[in-house]
SEZALO-794699 format. One line per field, with one value per residue: z, x, y of N, C-alpha, C in turn; residue number from 0; residue in one letter. Coordinates in nm, 2 decimals. Atoms other than C-alpha are relative to their C-alpha. Layout:
N
nzz: Z  ...
nxx: X  ...
nyy: Y  ...
cazz: Z  ...
caxx: X  ...
cayy: Y  ...
czz: Z  ...
cxx: X  ...
cyy: Y  ...
i: NUM  ...
aa: a  ...
***
This chain:
113
nzz: 0.02  -0.05  -0.13  -0.09  -0.09  0.07  0.09  -0.09  -0.04  0.11  0.04  -0.12  0.03  0.06  -0.11  -0.08  -0.10  -0.13  0.01  0.04  -0.11  -0.03  0.11  -0.02  -0.12  0.04  -0.08  0.09  0.06  0.15  0.05  0.14  0.03  0.14  0.02  0.14  0.06  -0.05  -0.13  0.01  0.04  -0.12  -0.08  0.07  -0.02  -0.14  -0.01  0.06  -0.09  -0.11  0.05  0.02  -0.13  -0.07  -0.12  0.01  -0.13  -0.10  0.02  -0.07  0.08  0.13  -0.02  0.05  0.14  -0.01  0.05  0.15  0.06  -0.09  0.03  0.06  -0.06  0.10  0.08  -0.06  -0.09  -0.03  -0.12  -0.01  0.02  0.14  0.08  -0.02  0.09  0.14  0.01  0.00  0.14  0.10  -0.01  0.04  0.15  0.06  0.02  0.10  -0.06  0.10  -0.01  0.13  -0.01  -0.07  -0.14  -0.08  0.05  0.09  0.14  0.06  0.02  -0.10  -0.11  -0.08  -0.14
nxx: -0.07  0.07  -0.03  -0.02  0.11  0.11  0.06  0.07  0.12  0.09  0.06  0.07  0.13  -0.02  -0.03  0.12  0.02  -0.06  -0.15  -0.03  -0.03  -0.14  -0.07  0.02  -0.08  -0.14  -0.05  -0.04  -0.13  0.00  -0.10  0.02  -0.09  -0.01  -0.02  -0.02  0.13  0.04  0.05  0.13  0.10  0.03  0.08  0.13  0.06  0.05  0.10  0.12  0.06  0.06  0.12  0.10  0.05  0.05  -0.08  -0.07  0.00  -0.02  -0.14  -0.04  0.04  -0.07  -0.14  -0.01  -0.05  -0.14  -0.11  0.00  -0.09  -0.10  -0.13  -0.09  -0.01  0.01  -0.12  -0.05  0.09  -0.01  0.08  0.03  -0.11  -0.03  0.11  0.00  -0.11  0.04  0.10  -0.08  -0.07  0.11  0.05  -0.12  -0.01  0.13  0.10  -0.05  -0.08  -0.10  -0.13  -0.06  -0.14  -0.01  0.03  -0.08  -0.02  -0.11  0.02  0.11  0.12  0.11  0.02  0.11  -0.01
nyy: 0.12  0.12  0.04  -0.11  -0.02  -0.07  0.10  0.09  -0.07  -0.01  0.13  0.06  0.05  0.14  0.09  0.03  -0.10  0.03  -0.02  -0.14  -0.08  0.00  -0.07  -0.15  -0.04  0.03  0.11  0.11  -0.01  0.04  0.10  0.04  0.11  0.04  0.15  0.04  0.03  0.13  -0.03  -0.07  0.10  0.08  -0.08  -0.01  0.13  0.00  -0.10  0.06  0.10  -0.08  -0.07  0.10  0.04  -0.12  -0.02  -0.13  -0.07  0.10  0.03  0.13  0.12  -0.01  0.05  0.13  -0.01  -0.06  0.09  0.00  -0.10  -0.05  0.06  -0.09  -0.13  -0.10  -0.04  -0.12  -0.05  -0.14  -0.04  -0.14  -0.09  0.00  -0.06  -0.15  -0.05  0.01  -0.10  -0.13  -0.01  -0.02  -0.14  -0.09  0.01  -0.06  0.11  0.10  0.11  0.04  -0.06  -0.03  -0.02  -0.12  0.01  0.09  0.13  -0.03  0.05  -0.07  0.09  -0.03  0.09  -0.04  0.03
cazz: -2.00  -1.95  -1.59  -1.46  -1.16  -1.38  -1.63  -1.35  -1.22  -1.57  -1.61  -1.27  -1.43  -1.59  -1.25  -1.04  -0.79  -0.47  -0.59  -0.68  -0.33  -0.24  -0.58  -0.52  -0.19  -0.38  -0.17  -0.43  -0.59  -0.96  -1.12  -1.49  -1.59  -1.94  -2.05  -2.37  -2.62  -2.50  -2.14  -2.25  -2.41  -2.09  -1.90  -2.15  -2.12  -1.74  -1.77  -2.01  -1.75  -1.48  -1.70  -1.81  -1.45  -1.34  -1.09  -1.18  -0.84  -0.66  -0.66  -0.40  -0.61  -0.93  -0.78  -0.89  -1.24  -1.11  -1.19  -1.56  -1.59  -1.30  -1.45  -1.55  -1.43  -1.61  -1.88  -1.71  -1.41  -1.33  -1.00  -0.88  -0.88  -1.24  -1.36  -1.19  -1.37  -1.70  -1.64  -1.56  -1.89  -2.08  -1.95  -2.00  -2.37  -2.41  -2.39  -2.62  -2.51  -2.81  -2.79  -3.09  -3.17  -3.03  -2.70  -2.61  -2.81  -2.99  -3.29  -3.33  -3.32  -3.13  -2.79  -2.59  -2.22
caxx: -1.76  -1.90  -1.88  -1.82  -2.03  -2.23  -2.29  -2.40  -2.65  -2.79  -2.86  -3.03  -3.37  -3.24  -3.17  -3.45  -3.59  -3.47  -3.11  -3.13  -3.11  -2.76  -2.64  -2.80  -2.61  -2.29  -2.26  -2.09  -1.75  -1.68  -1.50  -1.45  -1.31  -1.20  -1.23  -1.14  -1.41  -1.40  -1.45  -1.73  -1.91  -1.88  -2.03  -2.31  -2.39  -2.42  -2.62  -2.86  -2.92  -2.98  -3.23  -3.41  -3.44  -3.56  -3.28  -3.17  -3.28  -3.18  -2.80  -2.76  -2.96  -2.78  -2.45  -2.53  -2.42  -2.09  -1.89  -1.99  -1.76  -1.52  -1.22  -1.05  -0.94  -1.03  -0.78  -0.75  -0.91  -0.98  -1.11  -1.23  -0.89  -0.81  -1.16  -1.12  -0.78  -0.93  -1.22  -0.98  -0.79  -1.12  -1.23  -0.88  -0.90  -1.24  -1.44  -1.23  -1.10  -0.87  -0.50  -0.32  0.04  -0.02  -0.16  0.10  0.07  0.40  0.28  -0.03  -0.27  -0.60  -0.62  -0.94  -0.98
cayy: -3.21  -3.56  -3.67  -3.32  -3.22  -2.99  -3.28  -3.51  -3.25  -3.20  -3.57  -3.62  -3.67  -3.99  -4.14  -4.31  -4.06  -4.24  -4.20  -3.83  -3.69  -3.80  -3.67  -3.33  -3.32  -3.41  -3.72  -3.93  -3.99  -4.02  -4.31  -4.37  -4.70  -4.79  -5.15  -5.33  -5.42  -5.78  -5.66  -5.43  -5.72  -5.92  -5.63  -5.59  -5.96  -5.93  -5.61  -5.79  -6.06  -5.79  -5.61  -5.93  -6.03  -5.68  -5.64  -5.28  -5.15  -5.47  -5.46  -5.74  -5.98  -5.86  -5.97  -6.32  -6.21  -6.05  -6.36  -6.32  -6.02  -6.00  -6.19  -5.87  -5.53  -5.21  -5.10  -4.77  -4.60  -4.23  -4.09  -3.75  -3.60  -3.70  -3.59  -3.25  -3.21  -3.31  -3.07  -2.78  -2.85  -2.87  -2.53  -2.38  -2.49  -2.32  -2.64  -2.85  -3.19  -3.22  -3.16  -3.01  -2.95  -2.60  -2.72  -2.98  -3.29  -3.30  -3.50  -3.29  -3.59  -3.55  -3.70  -3.70  -3.70
czz: 0.07  0.13  0.09  0.10  -0.07  -0.10  0.08  0.04  -0.12  -0.04  0.12  -0.03  -0.06  0.11  0.08  0.12  0.14  0.00  -0.03  0.12  0.04  -0.10  0.01  0.11  -0.03  0.09  -0.09  -0.04  -0.14  -0.03  -0.14  -0.02  -0.14  0.00  -0.15  -0.06  0.05  0.14  0.00  -0.04  0.12  0.10  -0.05  0.02  0.14  0.02  -0.06  0.10  0.12  -0.05  -0.03  0.13  0.09  0.13  0.00  0.14  0.12  -0.01  0.07  -0.08  -0.13  0.01  -0.04  -0.14  0.00  -0.06  -0.15  -0.06  0.10  -0.01  -0.06  0.08  -0.11  -0.06  0.07  0.10  0.03  0.11  0.00  -0.03  -0.15  -0.08  0.03  -0.08  -0.14  -0.02  -0.01  -0.14  -0.10  0.00  -0.05  -0.15  -0.06  -0.03  -0.10  0.08  -0.09  0.03  -0.15  0.02  0.09  0.15  0.08  -0.05  -0.11  -0.15  -0.06  -0.02  0.11  0.11  0.08  0.14  0.04
cxx: -0.07  0.07  0.05  -0.12  -0.12  -0.08  -0.09  -0.13  -0.10  -0.06  -0.08  -0.14  0.00  0.02  -0.13  -0.01  0.07  0.15  0.04  0.05  0.15  0.09  -0.02  0.09  0.15  0.06  0.03  0.15  -0.01  0.11  -0.03  0.10  -0.01  0.02  0.02  -0.13  -0.05  -0.06  -0.13  -0.11  -0.04  -0.09  -0.14  -0.08  -0.06  -0.11  -0.13  -0.07  -0.07  -0.13  -0.11  -0.07  -0.06  0.07  0.07  0.00  0.02  0.15  0.05  -0.04  0.08  0.14  0.02  0.06  0.14  0.11  0.01  0.10  0.10  0.14  0.10  0.00  -0.02  0.13  0.06  -0.11  0.02  -0.10  -0.03  0.11  0.04  -0.11  0.00  0.11  -0.04  -0.11  0.06  0.06  -0.11  -0.05  0.11  0.01  -0.13  -0.10  0.04  0.08  0.11  0.13  0.05  0.14  0.02  -0.02  0.07  0.02  0.10  -0.02  -0.12  -0.13  -0.10  0.00  -0.11  0.02  -0.14
cyy: -0.12  -0.04  0.12  0.01  0.06  -0.10  -0.09  0.06  0.01  -0.13  -0.07  -0.06  -0.14  -0.10  -0.02  0.10  -0.03  0.03  0.14  0.08  0.00  0.07  0.15  0.05  -0.02  -0.11  -0.12  0.03  -0.04  -0.09  -0.03  -0.11  -0.04  -0.15  -0.02  -0.04  -0.14  0.01  0.07  -0.10  -0.09  0.08  0.02  -0.13  -0.01  0.10  -0.05  -0.09  0.08  0.06  -0.10  -0.05  0.11  0.02  0.13  0.06  -0.10  -0.04  -0.13  -0.12  0.00  -0.05  -0.14  -0.01  0.06  -0.09  0.00  0.11  0.05  -0.06  0.10  0.13  0.10  0.03  0.12  0.06  0.15  0.03  0.15  0.09  0.02  0.07  0.15  0.06  0.01  0.11  0.14  0.02  0.03  0.14  0.09  0.00  0.06  -0.10  -0.10  -0.10  -0.05  0.07  0.02  0.02  0.13  -0.01  -0.11  -0.13  0.01  -0.05  0.06  -0.09  0.03  -0.11  0.05  -0.04  -0.06
i: 0  1  2  3  4  5  6  7  8  9  10  11  12  13  14  15  16  17  18  19  20  21  22  23  24  25  26  27  28  29  30  31  32  33  34  35  36  37  38  39  40  41  42  43  44  45  46  47  48  49  50  51  52  53  54  55  56  57  58  59  60  61  62  63  64  65  66  67  68  69  70  71  72  73  74  75  76  77  78  79  80  81  82  83  84  85  86  87  88  89  90  91  92  93  94  95  96  97  98  99  100  101  102  103  104  105  106  107  108  109  110  111  112
aa: m  q  m  s  h  k  w  i  r  s  h  l  s  e  i  p  e  p  h  q  f  p  i  r  k  r  n  y  t  r  h  v  m  l  v  t  s  v  q  a  l  d  h  l  t  a  l  e  k  i  l  v  n  k  m  v  l  q  p  a  k  a  q  q  f  a  a  d  h  n  d  h  e  p  y  e  k  f  g  d  e  e  l  n  e  a  e  a  t  f  i  e  r  g  g  s  a  k  r  t  a  k  s  g  n  a  k  g  t  a  t  t  f
***
């Protein structure tokens, strides 16, 4: 499941080397924040400025662009506890994140976690 501890470890090679050690030691917390499409565009615009100015590994300098996308709260937030619950459900369902009428969604429409 995306953002499970197993998923994070499997993607370590995509993270710059200096930041891998604390992750290997599980010295992190997980947070998933959902935003609207307008909020996502604001974040992408700020990220573009950070990338163009080569500030990816300079978070203190990159903060100059924080005002470009801080006028909103995430639509929804999930922390470690909620992600652990979602992962347990994912595993319980045999690796499926979809709900069906059989597994608890009364209308039978698919809902992803």
